[in-house]
N, C-alpha and C positions, 0 to 999 in steps of 0.2 A: 669180595667182588672186584674185578679188575677195574682200573680207572678207565673212563669212557674212551679216552684217546688211544688206548692200547687195543680196543676191541675191533674185530673185522667190521668194515663199513660197506654196506651194499645198497644200491639203488633199487627201489621197487616202483614199477610203473604205476601211475595214478589210476589206470583202469583196473589194476589189481587191488589197489588200496587207496581210495580217495577220501575216506573218513577213518579216523583212528580213535580208539579208546582202549584202555587197559583190558586185556583178555581177548581182543580181536585177533583173528588169525589171517594169515596171508600165505598163499602157496609160493614156493621158491621156483625160480627158473631152473631148468636142468643144469645149466652151467654153474649156477650158484651152488647147487647141491654138490656137484663134483668138486668145486673149488673148496667148499667148507669141509667136506669129508676127506678128499684125497690130498689136497694141498695143505690146508690149515689144520687137519687132524682134529676137527671139532666133531662133537656128537650131541645127542639129545640132552637138553638142559643147559648147554653152553650158551653164553650171552654174546650177542652181536649188536651192531647198530644198523638200522635201516632208515631210509629217508626218501622223500621226494618234495616237490615244491608245495604240495597241498597239505601234507601232514607234518612237515618239518622233519625233525630227527628223533627217533625213538630207540630206547633200549628194548631188545626183544630176545626171547630164548628160542633155541632150535627144537623142533619137535618132529618125530617121525622121519629122521634123515636116512635116506637110502642112496643108492648110487646116483640116481638122477631125479630124485624127488625129496620133498620135505616141506615143512611149514615154518613160518615165523609166528611166534605168539607175543604180542605187544605187552610190555610191562609198564614203562613210564616214558614220558616225553623228556628229551634232553634239550632240544631247541625248538621253538615254535616256527611255523611256516612264515616266511617273509610276507608282509601284507601286500606289498606292491612288487614282488619279485626282487631279485638282487640287481643292484644298479650295474650298468655296463653299456658297452657300445655294440652297434651292429658292425661286425667285421666283414666287409666286402673285399674279397681278394681273388685275383686271377688264379684259376686252377693251375697247379704245378704237377710235376711228376709225383707218382703215388707216395713215395716215402716223404717227400717234402710237404705234400698236402696233409698227410697224416700228422706230421710234426706241427704244422701250423694249427691244426685243430687242437691237438693236445696242449700246446703252449697257450693258445688262446683261451681254452677253458680254464686253465690254471691261473691265468692273468685277468679273469673277470669278464671276458666277452659274453654278451647276453644272447647274441644270435649270429650265425654265420651265413653269409650270402656268397657262395662260390660263383665266379664270373667267367665268361668266355670272352676274351679280347682278341685283337688281331694277332697278337704274339703268343697266345696261349698254346702250350704244347699238348697237354692232355685235356680232352673234353668229356671224358667219361668218368663217372665216380661210382664206387660201390657204396651206396647210401647206408646199407646195414653195417658195413665195416666202419664208416665214419661215425655212425651213431654209437657203436660199441666203444670206439676210442673216446668219444666225448663222455660217455658214462663212466668209463674207467678213470678218466682224468678227474671227473667230479667226485668220484669216490675217494680218490687219493688226496685231493686238495681240500676236502671238507666243505665244499660249497653245498648249498641246499638245492640248487637248480641245475638242470642239465640243459645247456643251450640248444635251441633248435638249429638244424642245418637245412637251409633251403635247397630246393632243386636248382641246378646251375641255370643262370640266365645270361644272355648276351648283355654286354655293358650298356648298350643303348636302351635296351628294355629295362634294365635295372634303374638307370637314370630317369627314364620316363615314369616309373612307378614310385620313385622316391618322394615321400611327403615333404612338401616345400617348407613346412614349419620346422623341420629338423635340419640341422647343419650336417653336411657331408664333408669331412676333412679328407682331402686327397693328398697323399704323400707323393711328391713330384721330385724326381732327381734333378739336380742342377737347376733349381728353380730360378736362380738369379739370371740365367740366360733367357728366361721367358718374362722378364720384367715388364715388357710392353704388352703382354697377352691380356685378353679380357680376364678379369678376376684377379689379376696380380695385386691390385690394391688390397684385396682381402687376405693376402698372404703374409702380411707384415705384423702378425700378432706378436706381442712381447715374448711369448713362449709358446711351444707347441700345444695345441688344444686349449688355448685360452678361451674361457667362457663355455667350455664343453658341458653338456648336460647328459644325463642318462638317456639312452635311446638315440643319441646322435650317431652318425656313422663314420667309419674309417674306411678309406678306399686305398687298397694296395695293388699295384700293377704286377705284371708278370716279369720273369727274368728278361732283361733287355728293356723294360719299361713300357709305358704307353706309347703308341704311335703319335705323331704330330696331330693327325686328324682327331684321334681320341682326346688328346689334351685340349684341342680347340673346342670340341663339343662339351667336355666336362667344365672347363673354366668359364664358358659362357653361361652356365647355369647359376642363377643368383644364390642358390643354397650351397654351392660348393665353395669351400675355403681351401686353397692350396697351402701346403706347408712343407717344410723339409724336416727330415729326421736327423739331420746333421751333415757334416761335410763328407763323411765316408759313404761310399756306394755299397749298400747292403744287399745280400741275397734276399730274395722275396720272402722266404720263410722267416729269416731274421728280422725283416722289416715288420712282419706281422707281430712278432714278439715285442719288438721295440715300441711299435705304435700302441699295442695293447697296454704295455707297462706305463707309458706316458699318459695315456687316456685315463687309466685306472688311478694314477697319481693325481690327475687333475680333479677327479671326483673325491679325493681325500681318502681313498681306500688303501693307499700304499703306506 
């Protein structure tokens, strides 16, 4: 039998399989059947891995594979489901052009983001998203990086609405370019942490602005909120999608996951 890490790994939605036991079956999605048969050249009896946040990860065999249909038959559990989910941040980021938004989602999933909150700001370029496309990207990234959860992707919100709904007991770390020139701004005293994301906890948020940054008015509104801690990601001015990856990496490291 192949080592587990060499087996194809596929996400199964919890509504299809929310309880698991040896011998249980689960229908494949048409795309999974095409992928396994046409791309991976697998057939009946071959072994794969399937997972979701409720069942954990299981070794399963393929049954009844046809062009766009087939089933998984569960054999044994490889990893249990995480009791309290996988730790990570809420990544709130201004929507970007399509390819950059896709990349931000993909990298964020791989770097441990627990939830995405796309935002509309004054300088946001694109305000429409293909939610099915982004969900598919998140699933593919979760399959690849071997995490057990697929992060939720919220519907886009305006920045002011997002700030108004943010739970006050959770810290929202806002990445602000050229933070030193705003030293007299409200909230600046909360920007002097010994390192980025000092004291961060799972479920805290990270706020990344659009290309060109937040407007002065947006910064004033953000930094006046007591739960917002401004920080810098370094002296270099990063592209917005790069900033998402940098912030996710630093946050993940602060939780001890790096």
